[in-house]
Every structure is written in C-alpha cells, then in structure tokens.
C-alpha positions as CSV (number, residue, x, y, z in Angstrom):
1,M,90.0,107.8,113.9
2,A,89.1,105.7,110.9
3,Y,87.5,102.3,111.3
4,V,88.1,99.7,108.6
5,N,86.0,96.8,107.3
6,E,87.5,94.6,104.6
7,F,86.5,91.4,102.8
8,A,87.6,89.6,99.7
9,I,85.7,86.9,97.8
10,E,86.4,85.0,94.6
11,I,83.5,85.0,92.2
12,D,83.5,82.5,89.3
13,R,82.7,85.2,86.7
14,P,84.8,87.6,84.7
15,A,85.2,91.1,86.1
16,A,83.1,92.5,83.2
17,Q,80.0,90.7,84.6
18,I,80.6,91.8,88.2
19,F,81.4,95.5,87.8
20,P,77.9,96.6,86.6
21,Q,76.5,94.9,89.7
22,L,78.5,97.3,91.9
23,V,77.3,100.5,90.2
24,A,73.7,100.3,88.8
25,P,71.1,101.2,91.6
26,E,68.6,98.5,90.6
27,R,71.4,95.9,90.6
28,R,72.9,97.0,93.9
29,M,69.5,96.6,95.6
30,R,69.3,92.9,94.6
31,W,72.4,92.0,96.7
32,M,72.7,94.7,99.4
33,A,70.3,93.7,102.1
34,A,70.0,97.0,103.9
35,L,69.7,99.1,100.7
36,K,66.0,100.0,100.2
37,E,66.1,102.9,97.8
38,S,68.8,104.2,95.4
39,K,68.2,107.0,93.0
40,Q,70.8,108.4,90.6
41,V,70.6,112.2,90.9
42,T,73.0,113.1,88.1
43,D,72.5,112.6,84.4
44,G,74.0,109.9,82.1
45,P,75.4,106.5,82.8
46,P,77.3,105.9,86.0
47,A,80.9,107.4,85.8
48,L,83.3,109.5,87.8
49,G,81.3,112.1,89.7
50,T,77.9,110.4,89.4
51,R,75.8,110.9,92.6
52,F,73.0,108.9,94.2
53,D,70.6,109.3,97.1
54,D,70.4,106.0,98.9
55,V,68.2,104.9,101.8
56,F,69.4,102.1,104.0
57,E,67.3,100.4,106.7
58,D,68.9,98.3,109.4
59,H,67.7,97.2,112.8
60,G,64.7,99.6,112.6
61,Q,66.9,102.6,111.7
62,R,66.6,104.5,108.4
63,F,69.7,106.2,107.0
64,E,69.7,108.7,104.1
65,I,73.1,108.7,102.5
66,E,74.6,110.8,99.8
67,V,76.8,108.7,97.5
68,E,79.3,109.9,94.9
69,I,81.6,107.9,92.6
70,V,85.1,109.2,93.3
71,E,87.1,106.5,91.3
72,F,85.8,104.7,88.3
73,E,87.9,102.2,86.4
74,P,85.4,99.8,84.7
75,V,86.2,96.2,85.4
76,A,89.1,97.1,87.7
77,K,88.2,99.6,90.5
78,L,85.3,101.5,92.0
79,A,85.4,103.9,94.9
80,I,82.4,105.8,96.3
81,D,82.1,108.3,99.1
82,L,79.1,107.9,101.5
83,V,78.0,110.9,103.6
84,A,75.3,110.6,106.3
85,S,74.5,112.6,109.4
86,A,76.4,110.2,111.7
87,F,79.3,109.0,109.5
88,E,81.4,109.4,106.3
89,S,82.8,106.4,104.5
90,R,84.9,105.6,101.5
91,V,84.1,102.2,99.9
92,T,86.8,100.9,97.6
93,Q,86.2,97.8,95.5
94,T,88.9,96.3,93.4
95,L,88.5,93.4,90.9
96,E,91.4,91.1,89.9
97,E,90.5,88.7,87.2
98,R,92.3,85.3,87.2
99,D,91.5,82.5,84.8
100,G,87.9,83.6,84.3
101,A,87.2,84.1,88.0
102,T,87.5,87.4,89.8
103,L,88.8,88.3,93.3
104,L,86.6,91.1,94.5
105,T,88.0,93.0,97.5
106,T,85.9,95.6,99.3
107,R,87.4,98.0,101.9
108,I,85.3,100.4,103.8
109,D,87.0,103.3,105.7
110,T,84.6,105.0,108.1
111,E,84.8,108.2,110.3
112,Y,82.0,108.5,112.8
113,K,80.9,112.2,113.2
114,S,78.4,112.2,116.0
115,A,79.3,111.5,119.7
116,L,76.8,108.7,119.9
117,A,78.2,107.1,116.7
118,R,81.7,107.3,118.0
119,L,80.6,105.8,121.3
120,M,78.9,102.9,119.4
121,S,81.7,102.6,116.8
122,G,82.9,99.2,117.9
123,V,79.5,97.6,117.8
124,V,78.6,99.4,114.5
125,T,81.8,98.4,112.8
126,G,81.4,94.8,113.9
127,H,77.9,94.7,112.5
128,A,79.0,96.4,109.3
129,Q,81.6,93.7,108.8
130,K,79.0,91.0,109.1
131,Q,76.7,92.8,106.7
132,L,79.6,93.3,104.2
133,E,80.4,89.6,104.3
134,E,76.7,88.6,103.9
135,D,76.2,91.0,101.0
136,M,79.4,89.8,99.2
137,V,78.3,86.1,99.5
138,R,74.8,87.1,98.2
139,L,76.4,88.9,95.2
140,K,78.6,85.8,94.5
141,E,75.6,83.5,94.7
142,L,73.5,85.8,92.5
143,L,76.2,86.0,89.8
144,E,77.2,82.4,89.8
145,A,73.5,81.2,89.6
146,Q,73.1,83.1,86.3
147,G,75.2,80.4,84.6
C-alpha cells in the first residue's frame, strides 16, 4: 500500500530560479530541515540517473538514503527515488510558471518495507506531511527574500 503526501505552493519567482534549488545538494540543505548531509556519488552536473547519498536526521533518528534522479526536465519536472532500509519513496516535483510566479507541486509516494514502519505508517506519513509543508514554505521564503 502506497502512502501519499502532497503539497502545492506558489513562489513569486520564475521556475528557472526554483529548479536548481531542488537539485543541488548544497542548496537542498538550506531549505530541507532534516537533510544533514548530501553527497553526489556520480560525476557531472545533476541529470537523469544522477545519484546522491543523503543523511536525514529527525526526532533523534538518523536515516541514510540512496537517491536517484529518475525524471529530469529542467524548469518543469523533477522526480527522484529514495531508498532506505525502512521505506522507498518517489518524490515528484512539477513547476508551472504563471506570470513570473511558479506553482511548485510536490508529491511523495511511499511504500514502507519493515513491519515496524508499516505499523507506524499513519504517524510517519502525518509527520512527513508537516515536514513537507514546512520545507516548502522555507524554500518560498528563501527564494522570495533574494529579491
């Protein structure tokens, strides 16, 4: 059974200014509260097939996650697969530019692999929704403050 988190936010910036924030490890760490480390493990600029090793910390728990870009359409769409011991997720972000502003929609589809993760799935999914919304608001504030 897949669990879904979804959130959309309008950011008063063109998609070309937002998209790099979604991809570059050092930029992602500025707005994703739980992301503590992100290291690109493939060569070249981020593109389809690029992989990262990420470390998230949340509520005293440390999660090592393998990340791979599975869809890459600059300024329009980004999808990444996340693989950890307890779960697998696909994060899809779409950008729709309108009059200089951009609607950024993020959808996270998660399958919990361990029995404990499945047991806690309702709580974890609810927390993930809150974190997603807080991170998206932080990204909006960061970008709009740049003037």
